[in-house]
N, CA, C and O of each residue as an XYZ file, in Angstrom:
300
protein
N      15.893      0.955     10.257
C      15.304      1.472      9.046
C      13.784      1.570      9.251
O      13.171      0.634      9.767
N      13.184      2.671      8.859
C      11.736      2.831      9.044
C      10.929      1.843      8.206
O      11.373      1.393      7.150
N       9.748      1.520      8.695
C       8.797      0.678      7.965
C       7.594      1.514      7.573
O       7.205      2.442      8.283
N       7.013      1.175      6.439
C       5.831      1.870      5.941
C       4.759      0.857      5.572
O       5.053     -0.171      4.962
N       3.524      1.146      5.940
C       2.387      0.351      5.502
C       1.919      0.933      4.174
O       1.734      2.143      4.049
N       1.732      0.075      3.197
C       1.370      0.506      1.848
C       0.071     -0.170      1.435
O      -0.124     -1.366      1.656
N      -0.815      0.617      0.832
C      -2.058      0.073      0.272
C      -2.232      0.617     -1.141
O      -2.015      1.803     -1.391
N      -2.620     -0.252     -2.052
C      -2.964      0.152     -3.408
C      -4.477      0.123     -3.517
O      -5.109     -0.896     -3.238
N      -5.059      1.253     -3.926
C      -6.506      1.450     -3.895
C      -7.052      1.653     -5.302
O      -6.454      2.362     -6.112
N      -8.191      1.029     -5.588
C      -8.925      1.229     -6.843
C     -10.308      1.748     -6.485
O     -10.994      1.161     -5.648
N     -10.722      2.840     -7.110
C     -12.064      3.380     -6.904
C     -12.993      2.751     -7.933
O     -12.755      2.844     -9.138
N     -14.048      2.112     -7.450
C     -15.013      1.440     -8.321
C     -16.410      1.956     -8.023
O     -16.700      2.387     -6.907
N     -17.276      1.907     -9.033
C     -18.662      2.333     -8.868
C     -19.559      1.110     -8.746
O     -19.350      0.099     -9.417
N     -20.574      1.218     -7.869
C     -21.536      0.129     -7.767
C     -22.649      0.361     -8.795
O     -22.574      1.296     -9.592
N     -23.667     -0.479     -8.778
C     -24.732     -0.389     -9.785
C     -25.608      0.856     -9.630
O     -26.411      1.162    -10.511
N     -25.457      1.574     -8.515
C     -26.221      2.820     -8.342
C     -25.367      4.052     -8.625
O     -25.840      5.180     -8.484
N     -24.113      3.842     -9.022
C     -23.229      4.952     -9.340
C     -22.411      5.476     -8.174
O     -21.630      6.413     -8.342
N     -22.575      4.889     -6.989
C     -21.802      5.319     -5.824
C     -20.395      4.730     -5.896
O     -20.211      3.556     -6.216
N     -19.424      5.560     -5.595
C     -18.031      5.111     -5.638
C     -17.596      4.506     -4.312
O     -17.988      4.959     -3.237
N     -16.778      3.476     -4.422
C     -16.221      2.797     -3.259
C     -14.738      2.570     -3.496
O     -14.303      2.377     -4.632
N     -13.966      2.593     -2.418
C     -12.522      2.364     -2.506
C     -12.242      0.900     -2.164
O     -12.566      0.430     -1.073
N     -11.639      0.194     -3.109
C     -11.324     -1.217     -2.921
C      -9.798     -1.381     -2.832
O      -9.056     -0.925     -3.702
N      -9.362     -2.034     -1.774
C      -7.929     -2.282     -1.584
C      -7.506     -3.444     -2.479
O      -8.054     -4.543     -2.385
N      -6.533     -3.193     -3.340
C      -6.031     -4.214     -4.261
C      -4.864     -4.999     -3.670
O      -4.639     -6.154     -4.032
N      -4.129     -4.372     -2.765
C      -3.009     -5.047     -2.085
C      -2.597     -4.189     -0.898
O      -2.731     -2.966     -0.915
N      -2.096     -4.854      0.125
C      -1.594     -4.151      1.317
C      -0.394     -4.926      1.845
O      -0.440     -6.149      1.977
N       0.675     -4.205      2.144
C       1.865     -4.844      2.694
C       2.758     -3.809      3.359
O       2.486     -2.610      3.300
N       3.817     -4.277      3.988
C       4.767     -3.418      4.694
C       6.078     -3.375      3.917
O       6.541     -4.388      3.394
N       6.670     -2.178      3.852
C       7.931     -1.975      3.145
C       8.920     -1.337      4.112
O       8.579     -0.376      4.802
N      10.132     -1.859      4.169
C      11.208     -1.246      4.926
C      12.034     -0.409      3.954
O      12.560     -0.931      2.972
N      12.148      0.887      4.228
C      12.888      1.785      3.337
C      13.413      2.965      4.137
O      12.906      3.280      5.213
N      14.440      3.613      3.593
C      15.081      4.733      4.277
C      14.237      5.998      4.268
O      14.390      6.847      5.146
N      13.338      6.139      3.278
C      12.531      7.350      3.175
C      11.171      7.020      2.563
O      10.944      5.912      2.076
N      10.286      7.991      2.599
C       8.956      7.815      2.016
C       9.050      7.589      0.511
O       8.357      6.726     -0.029
N       9.891      8.346     -0.164
C      10.015      8.176     -1.619
C      10.623      6.818     -1.970
O      10.214      6.192     -2.948
N      11.587      6.362     -1.188
C      12.171      5.038     -1.415
C      11.132      3.943     -1.162
O      11.101      2.933     -1.866
N      10.287      4.151     -0.156
C       9.217      3.191      0.134
C       8.221      3.130     -1.024
O       7.764      2.048     -1.392
N       7.886      4.283     -1.595
C       6.954      4.330     -2.725
C       7.534      3.571     -3.917
O       6.828      2.795     -4.560
N       8.803      3.789     -4.211
C       9.441      3.088     -5.329
C       9.470      1.585     -5.098
O       9.173      0.807     -6.004
N       9.829      1.176     -3.880
C       9.887     -0.252     -3.565
C       8.497     -0.879     -3.639
O       8.339     -1.996     -4.133
N       7.490     -0.155     -3.144
C       6.119     -0.662     -3.181
C       5.646     -0.849     -4.620
O       5.013     -1.857     -4.936
N       5.943      0.104     -5.486
C       5.568     -0.009     -6.896
C       6.214     -1.249     -7.519
O       5.555     -2.018     -8.218
N       7.497     -1.430     -7.259
C       8.219     -2.583     -7.801
C       7.623     -3.888     -7.294
O       7.383     -4.806     -8.079
N       7.381     -3.980     -5.989
C       6.825     -5.198     -5.398
C       5.430     -5.493     -5.937
O       5.115     -6.640     -6.255
N       4.592     -4.457     -6.041
C       3.226     -4.641     -6.523
C       3.232     -5.135     -7.972
O       2.504     -6.066     -8.316
N       4.054     -4.511     -8.816
C       4.132     -4.917    -10.223
C       4.625     -6.354    -10.356
O       4.121     -7.113    -11.183
N       5.609     -6.723     -9.545
C       6.124     -8.093     -9.582
C       5.034     -9.073     -9.151
O       4.863    -10.127     -9.763
N       4.303     -8.724     -8.100
C       3.239     -9.588     -7.585
C       2.130     -9.790     -8.623
O       1.611    -10.896     -8.770
N       1.772     -8.730     -9.336
C       0.682     -8.796    -10.321
C       1.155     -9.183    -11.714
O       0.334     -9.481    -12.581
N       2.468     -9.184    -11.943
C       3.004     -9.534    -13.248
C       2.744     -8.473    -14.311
O       2.464     -8.794    -15.465
N       2.839     -7.200    -13.910
C       2.616     -6.081    -14.830
C       3.776     -5.099    -14.732
O       4.593     -5.180    -13.815
N       3.840     -4.170    -15.683
C       4.877     -3.136    -15.645
C       4.378     -1.831    -15.053
O       5.177     -0.994    -14.632
N       3.059     -1.647    -15.015
C       2.466     -0.389    -14.545
C       1.393     -0.690    -13.505
O       0.367     -1.292    -13.822
N       1.630     -0.274    -12.267
C       0.700     -0.586    -11.180
C      -0.657      0.079    -11.358
O      -1.634     -0.360    -10.752
N      -0.745      1.141    -12.185
C      -2.022      1.849    -12.350
C      -3.032      1.040    -13.161
O      -4.184      1.450    -13.298
N      -2.612     -0.100    -13.695
C      -3.565     -0.999    -14.354
C      -4.539     -1.558    -13.313
O      -5.719     -1.754    -13.606
N      -4.048     -1.814    -12.106
C      -4.853     -2.415    -11.056
C      -5.322     -1.436     -9.987
O      -6.258     -1.743     -9.247
N      -4.698     -0.271     -9.888
C      -5.017      0.656     -8.792
C      -4.972      2.096     -9.282
O      -4.280      2.425    -10.245
N      -5.729      2.946     -8.592
C      -5.761      4.376     -8.902
C      -4.830      5.173     -7.991
O      -4.358      6.249     -8.360
N      -4.571      4.641     -6.803
C      -3.798      5.395     -5.819
C      -2.985      4.448     -4.948
O      -3.317      3.275     -4.774
N      -1.913      5.003     -4.411
C      -1.086      4.283     -3.456
C      -1.082      5.099     -2.172
O      -0.813      6.300     -2.198
N      -1.377      4.459     -1.062
C      -1.341      5.121      0.242
C      -0.153      4.586      1.022
O       0.043      3.375      1.123
N       0.635      5.496      1.571
C       1.766      5.109      2.414
C       1.588      5.734      3.781
O       1.199      6.895      3.903
N       1.872      4.961      4.797
C       1.746      5.439      6.169
C       2.905      4.851      6.973
O       3.247      3.680      6.815
N       3.494      5.657      7.819
C       4.560      5.163      8.681
C       3.997      4.087      9.600
O       2.981      4.293     10.264
N       4.657      2.954      9.632
C       4.228      1.863     10.501
C       4.632      2.186     11.924
O       5.794      2.492     12.192
N       3.692      2.121     12.821
C       3.974      2.397     14.228
C       4.543      1.154     14.883
O       4.082      0.038     14.643
N       5.531      1.360     15.699
C       6.141      0.251     16.420
C       5.127     -0.335     17.414
O       4.292      0.381     17.967
N       5.220     -1.617     17.621
C       4.353     -2.267     18.594
C       4.746     -1.814     20.001
O       5.933     -1.743     20.316
N       3.771     -1.512     20.839
C       4.106     -1.119     22.216
C       4.697     -2.302     22.977
O       4.368     -3.451     22.683
N       5.557     -2.036     23.941
C       6.129     -3.148     24.708
C       5.038     -3.876     25.475
O       4.027     -3.294     25.868
N       5.273     -5.161     25.675
C       4.300     -5.974     26.400
C       4.215     -5.488     27.858
O       5.209     -5.085     28.461
N       3.015     -5.542     28.384
C       2.802     -5.138     29.770
C       3.412     -6.163     30.708
O       3.171     -7.363     30.578
N       4.193     -5.686     31.639
C       4.751     -6.570     32.659
C       3.781     -6.671     33.830
O       3.031     -5.730     34.091
N       3.784     -7.727     34.491
C       2.824     -7.784     35.560
C       3.254     -8.591     36.659
O       2.529     -8.729     37.645
């Protein structure tokens, strides 16, 4: 089953008005598809934060296919 790296991002402004992206949570999800991974990530994030709507804490969710670790070099 594929793995996906998930990050929940909140855009915040500093005291000079410049925007910065702050990661609110990052974790790995095992799911059959990208859409299934997004649903699972939303559920996990809400459970972790104790909320029903993840957009209370984040503006965006980023999903990326997790790359397999390369085999160890033999020597």
